[in-house]
N, C-alpha and C positions, 0 to 999 in steps of 0.2 A: 211498788204495788202493795195494797193491802191482801195477804194471802189468805183469804177466806177459806175456810176449811172444806165448805160447800164445792168450791171450785177446784180445790186440790184434789178431793176425792172424787169429783167429776172426771177430770182429766187422766186419774191413775187408774181408774177403774174402767172407763170406757176404752180407753188405750189397750187394756189387759183384754178385756171383752171382746174388742174387735179383733185384735191379734189372734186369739183363741178361735174366734168364729171364722176368720180367713183361712186358716190352717185346717179346721175341721172340714170347711168346703171344699178346700183344694184336694186333701188327702182322701176325704170320703167320696169325693166326685171321682177321682183316678183309682177308686177302691183300694187304697192301700192301707186303710183300718176296715176292720169288719162290722158288718151292721148289726152289732149287738146291740140289745134293747135297752139295757142298762147304762151301757157306754154312752150311747146317743141321748139318753135320758139325762144323765148326769152331765156329760159333756157340754150339750146344748143349752141346758139348765144354766151351768155355771156361766156360760159366755153370755147369754142373753140376759141372766141376772144380772151379771156385772155392768151390762151396757144400761139396763133399764134402772137398776140402783144410781149410775153415775147421774142418767138423763134427770132423772126426779131429784138428786141432790143440787143439781145445778139451779133449780127453780128457787133453791134456799136463799140465793144472793139477789135474787129479784126483789125490787121495791113492792111489786104488784104482780105476784107469782101466778093470779088468777088471769092475768091479759098475757100470758106467755103464748098464746096460741096465735097472738098477732105477729109475733116475730117470722111466721112462716110467710108471710106476704111479701117480704122485703128480700126475695131469693135473687132478684134481678142485680142486687148492689150490696148486700151484706152478706160475709162470710158465716156471720153466725146465724141467718136464716138459712142459709143452703146447708149449712151442717143441720139444722133441724129436719130438714127436707129430706136429706140424704140419709139420715139415722131412721126416719120413719119409713121411707121406702125399702130400705134394707131389712127391716122387719119382715115384710112380705116374701122374698125368697127364703129367708132364714125360716118362717115358719112352715113354709112347703116342704123345705128340705128336712125340716125336723119331723114332719107328719111323714114323709116317705122312709126315712130312718126308723123312727121309732113304732109307727104304728104299722106300716109295711114291712120292714124288715128288709129294705131295699136300697141300693146306692146306685143302681142303673136307669139308663133311659133319662125320662125328664126329672127324677129326682136328683141325678148328678150335673145336669143343668142348673137345677135351683141352686146346688151347692156351690158351681162356680158363679152365679150371679150374687149369692149372699157373700162370697169372697170378694168381688169387684165391690160390691157395696160397702163392705168395710173398710176397703182400703181409700175409697173416695170419701167417707165420712171423717176417717182420720186424717186424710189430707185438709178437708175444711177445716177441721178443729185447727190443725196446725196454721192454717192461715190466717184463722182469726186473729192470731198473734202476730205471726210474719208480716200482715198487712199495715200493721200500726206504725208509721213513721215516727212519731213523738216518742216512741219507747226504743233506744238505739238496741238495746240487748235482746229485743224480739225480732226486730226488721233486720235480721241478717240472714245469711245462707245458710247457718245452722239450725235455725227454728224446724223449718219443715220436715228435712231429712231425719232431724232428732225425733219428732213424732213417730214417724215411719217406724225409724230403728228401735226406738223403745217399746212400740205397739208389738212389733216383730219378736223384739226379746221376751218380753213377759209373757207374750202368746206362747211361745214356744217352750218356755220353762213350765206355764202351766199345762200345756200339752203333754210334756214328758212326764210331769205329775201323775196326770189323769191316766195316762195309758199305762206306766208302772204299777198305778194302784188295781189294774185289772191285768196285770202281768202280760202286757202286749207291748212293753217297751223294747227299744233294741237302741245298740251301742251307737248306730248312726244318729237318732236323734237325740241322744245325749251329747254326743261330739257337736251336734248343730246347735244346741242352746249354748253349749259353752263358748263355741266361735262367735255366736250372735251376741252373748252377754259383753264378750272381750271387745265387740265391735261397738256395743254401746257406751262401754268403759273409755274406750279411746275418743268416741266423740263427744262424749261429756266432760272429757280433760280438755279436748281442744275447745270446747265451747267457753269454757271457764277461761281458758287462756286469752280467747279471743275479747271476751266481757271484761276481763281485767284490764286491758289496755284500751277500751274505747273512752271516747270524751264524748259528752254531750254535743248532738248534733248543731246546737244553737247555744249562743252564750247572752247575756244581757246586752251587751253591745250589738249584737246581729239583731237581736230581737225588737231592741228600740232604732236601730238604723243609726246609731251614733258611732262614727268610725275612730274618733281620737280619744285616747284616754281609756280610763276604766270605769265603767258603769256600775255603780253599787247601789243598794237599798237605803234610803234614809231612815224609814220607818215601816213597821210590819203592815203590809194592807190590812191585816184582821188583827183584833185583840184576843179572838180564841179560836178554837180549831173549827175547821167547817168542813163539808163533805170531801172537798177537792183534798184536803190536808188527810184526813182519814182514810180516803181510797188510793191516793195516788202519792202521799208523802211520808209512807211507810219506811222507815229506819232501821237498821240492824247493824249492830256493833260488828267490827270486822273480827274479833276473836270468835263471836258467836257463829259468823259465817263459816271461817275457817273449821270450827270444830263440826259443823252441821255436813260441811262437804267432807269430811272425814267419815262422819257416820253413813253419808250416801254411798261413798265408795265401799264401805265394809258390808252393809247391808244389801244393797241392790247390785254389787257387781263381784266383790271380792268373795264374801262368804257363799253366795250360789256358785261360784265358779269352782270353788275347794268342794262344796258338797255334790256338786255333779261330777266333777273327777272321780270323788271316791265312789260315787252311785256307778259310774262307769266300770271301775275295778271290782266292785262288790257284785255279788248275786243276789236275786229276788228270794226274800223281802226288803232286805236291807237296802236295796239301789231304790225300792218304792218310797220307804221311810226318808231317806236323803233326798229324794226328789222333793216331796212334800215339804219338807224344810227349807229348800233352796227354793220354793216358790213364796212360800210364805215370808221368808226373810226378803226376798226380792220386792214382793209388793210393800212391805213396810220403809223399804228403803226408796222405793220409788214415791211413797208419799212424801217423805223427807225431801226429796229432790224437787219434786212438784213445789212444794212450800218455798224452797230457795228459788226456784223460777219466778214466782210472783214477788218474793220479798226485796230481792236485790234489784227489780226493775225500776228505772227511773223516769219518770216522765218529764218532760220539758215544760210542763206547765207549772213546777215547781220554780221555775227562774223567778216567776211572778213574787213568789213567797221569800226569796233571796237564798234557798237552798240549791 
């Protein structure tokens, strides 16, 4: 599939934003973190800012962005529509939670309830985003048991690393949170390796023989269906050289997983403010690495429509 940057940034930014929002809602609702004005303003501003930026960037891949609102009407059958509806609904409790935290300086009572609702909404929205891709049967790399859990794991991973950097910046970090961020990053690393291993051994769910219903022999294309590139070839026929794929996987492992783990371990051992600086670097490196990972997620996906073009 064509890895448009608008969609790559959308999945990366919203995943991190919803992960951070969910953790802020839970920890704030249980009053684990203090109702500090600047902490709430910057933390929720970062989470909602990432979400809004990601959602807005996704419209850049639409042929007619001004008609994007029509997608909300198809929530009964479309995971894309369900994602849009859930993302808008999530802003309601998140906004109320922010008002209670930032303006009232409280995290109890109804404010705690809105924090929990914002966390639930964030998890549901990430699930709907994952299902957009997991439900596509023509793309075997996405239609697998690894896609939806991967979205949830990566959202929790980037959200926890961002939260650790945020709290460290306010000298509120804890060894427990750093350790949790390391563990979730390790889980994400393992899940990504398992996903790559699964996809490397995949075969196309259909062949030219099964598509045409011709059982005997091998069906092959005599002539190309088109003499020039068309929409399907541009959007669904993207090809990446194996050496480039291997190199990008190495970059992903370094930036998204390996380097953040090393920086967080160092932050665990060092006092503030060194821990704060290292935590911030871990968050920046991981976000850059996840952009590369998301690019690969789209670039290596093979749509069965390419059988028609002999690919």
